[in-house]
DOFI-257883 format. One line per 8 residues: number of its first residue (from 1); for each residue x, y, z of C-alpha. Coordinates in pm, whole numbers, plus 50000, padded with zeros to 5 digits. Example, Ala and Ser with C-alpha at 12.3 -4.5 7.8 and 13.67 -1.06 7.14 Angstrom:
1	51230/49550/50780  51367/49894/50714
//
This chain:
1	11904/63278/67201  11936/62924/67336  11648/62728/67484  11786/62461/67719  11443/62299/67757  11423/62229/67382  11647/61927/67336  11670/61656/67075
9	11522/61665/66724  11160/61598/66833  10948/61670/67142  10621/61525/67263  10317/61747/67316  10383/61766/67691  10753/61846/67642  10680/62108/67375
17	10411/62277/67585  10643/62290/67885  10923/62439/67674  10692/62713/67543  10534/62765/67888  10183/62712/67756  09922/62446/67826  09906/62126/67618
25	09552/62228/67517  09678/62560/67378  09959/62386/67194  09707/62142/67044  09495/62432/66916  09801/62600/66765  09901/62277/66592  09550/62211/66461
33	09526/62561/66317  09874/62533/66162  10049/62791/66380  10310/62531/66473  10407/62249/66233  10381/61898/66375  10417/61541/66257  10250/61217/66354
41	10413/60893/66463  10291/60560/66328  10082/60533/66642  09916/60869/66574  10096/61069/66844  10189/61427/66765  10557/61524/66760  10713/61870/66729
49	11046/61946/66567  11289/62131/66794  11379/62389/66529  11012/62477/66473  10965/62524/66847  11270/62747/66871  11122/62967/66599  10812/63008/66816
57	10992/63034/67149  11221/63320/67050  10942/63574/66981  10773/63467/67305  11088/63508/67511  11111/63886/67549  10867/64173/67532  11106/64382/67320
65	11150/64117/67051  11135/64274/66700  10869/64026/66593  10645/64142/66875  10719/64507/66799  10630/64444/66437  10306/64274/66537  10226/64566/66766
73	10279/64807/66479  10073/64614/66224  09788/64555/66469  09787/64918/66581  09821/65078/66238  09505/65239/66106  09602/65313/65745  09803/65167/65458
81	10031/65471/65430  10197/65407/65767  10241/65042/65672  10396/65146/65341  10657/65351/65525  10729/65062/65761  10765/64815/65474  10986/65036/65258
89	11220/65084/65554  11243/64705/65590  11308/64670/65215  11593/64920/65231  11750/64751/65532  11718/64391/65410  11796/64438/65042  11503/64270/64866
97	11137/64184/64908  11235/63816/64928  11443/63905/65235  11146/64085/65390  10931/63772/65353  11086/63568/65635  11058/63824/65918  10719/63938/65790
105	10597/63579/65817  10701/63587/66183  10501/63905/66239  10189/63754/66079  10233/63433/66280  10257/63638/66600  09927/63808/66512  09765/63467/66466
113	09898/63357/66804  09747/63667/66963  09413/63587/66804  09430/63233/66938  09509/63369/67285  09232/63627/67270  09460/63931/67265  09351/64023/66911
121	08997/63987/66785  08908/63826/66455  08784/64151/66301  09095/64337/66415  09317/64067/66266  09134/64072/65932  09154/64452/65914  09526/64459/65999
129	09615/64192/65744  09404/64357/65475  09586/64688/65530  09915/64501/65508  09806/64333/65183  09703/64669/65034  10043/64818/65119  10221/64529/64946
137	09997/64554/64641  10083/64925/64620  10454/64845/64587  10385/64569/64335  10191/64809/64116  10486/65050/64120  10735/64800/63971  10726/64804/63590
145	10729/64462/63427  10892/64397/63091  10665/64247/62829  10948/64001/62758  10958/63881/63120  10819/63533/63191  10464/63545/63324  10397/63406/63672
153	10038/63367/63786  09989/63396/64163  09669/63267/64322  09532/63174/64663  09361/62860/64788  08984/62899/64735  08818/63041/65045  09139/63172/65204
161	09049/63504/65372  09409/63620/65426  09598/63727/65116  09920/63876/65256  10138/63588/65130  10027/63599/64764  10064/63979/64761  10418/63948/64894
169	10509/63665/64655  10376/63865/64361  10580/64168/64470  10902/63971/64529  10872/63782/64200  10807/64106/64014  11126/64249/64162  11313/63936/64055
177	11226/63976/63689  10894/63796/63656  10576/63946/63514  10380/63840/63819  10002/63869/63789  09724/63806/64041  09481/63528/63947  09246/63543/64246
185	09145/63225/64431  08961/63005/64180  08927/62628/64193  09152/62423/63966  08909/62407/63668  08873/62787/63667  09250/62820/63698  09286/62606/63389
193	09063/62845/63195  09260/63142/63327  09586/62982/63217  09452/62921/62870  09359/63288/62853  09688/63404/63007  09959/63146/62927  10222/63149/63202
201	10569/63012/63264  10467/62900/63614  10185/62906/63868  10213/62966/64243  09920/62907/64479  09939/63026/64843  09755/62893/65148  09757/63057/65491
209	09716/62912/65840  09354/63027/65826  09284/62729/65600  09226/62372/65712  09522/62161/65603  09284/61900/65459  09118/62162/65237  09457/62278/65113
217	09559/61919/65045  09240/61859/64845  09308/62168/64636  09666/62048/64585  09534/61729/64425  09339/61935/64174  09649/62144/64110  09853/61829/64050
225	09610/61718/63780  09611/62067/63629  09990/62087/63629  10019/61749/63461  09753/61830/63202  09914/62160/63103  10275/62051/63165  10307/62366/63373
233	10552/62411/63662  10321/62465/63958  10391/62524/64326  10168/62543/64631  10306/62738/64925  10154/62648/65261  10286/62888/65524  10232/62748/65872
241	10066/62433/65740  10350/62202/65836  10594/62006/65627  10437/61828/65334  10562/61525/65150  10707/61589/64809  10477/61527/64516  10552/61431/64159
249	10654/61713/63931  10540/61946/63785  10357/62019/64116  10585/62122/64400  10490/62180/64763  10679/62430/64975  10652/62528/65340  10899/62819/65324
257	10935/63125/65102  11308/63058/65055  11225/62722/64893  10984/62892/64656  11240/63155/64564  11500/62891/64478  11247/62708/64262  11159/63023/64070
265	11527/63099/64017  11576/62748/63878  11296/62814/63632  11471/63134/63527  11785/62938/63450  11947/62919/63793  12035/63287/63823  11860/63559/64014
273	11745/63865/63825  11968/64175/63844  11900/64388/64147  11745/64108/64354  11972/64087/64656  12013/63758/64835  11832/63741/65170  12042/63793/65481
281	11973/63659/65831  11804/63948/66005  11544/64039/66261  11190/64138/66176  11106/64476/66022  11125/64741/66288  10834/64957/66391  10890/65329/66378
//
């Protein structure tokens, strides 16, 4: 779908709000909470990338958009079993859990937008995302991991209440041939102790839009010191937290699941594990 009002590589706050048909105040709240990535000019003015706005505008454009249908289903579901059926259908259609990650991110982002607009309450959002996390964990537990597979520890930023992303990353990595294990959401010093107890080939830490970007950045500094001290390939995935500047290796910062997948494949030797299909451009998982 084309959006004639979204022109040029960057838009001002007023232009972006007009293109999305929302108020500048609402757009500012979305940007501050990380729902829409933004950048600052040297003068401190906020700018929005056209491609990021298109990703937001498309789900808002029609009431029958698959992202909205998916959000309706997740918000309205009352048990993990129904979500398991919905997710396994998406996995069959898209070919891999990595491929499910992109449309599922859109569904979660739509739920956040509804919370910001008052259509979904905070308790309802937490309950829906927790059911979604439990469904993903169920599938992860069902995938056997070889003892010879490289260990990947997956953690969350301390204090992050929403753990859908790490559950999905753990599941997708497990499918791709990693022995992916959950490490909780400890601070960097506790992570160091955990890594000494469970030596790993790599570490991935996830942060959701529920977290303040400054808090995530502070944790990233601790991770950078940890990664350097242990000479451990480490990545921090900030979904909806904007585009971050690259940091010195071994710490890597990613704003998209596809970037993380490529990085993990590089660590495996540049080849995907057997049975892990490449992601295809698709719509969001469909509700049934």
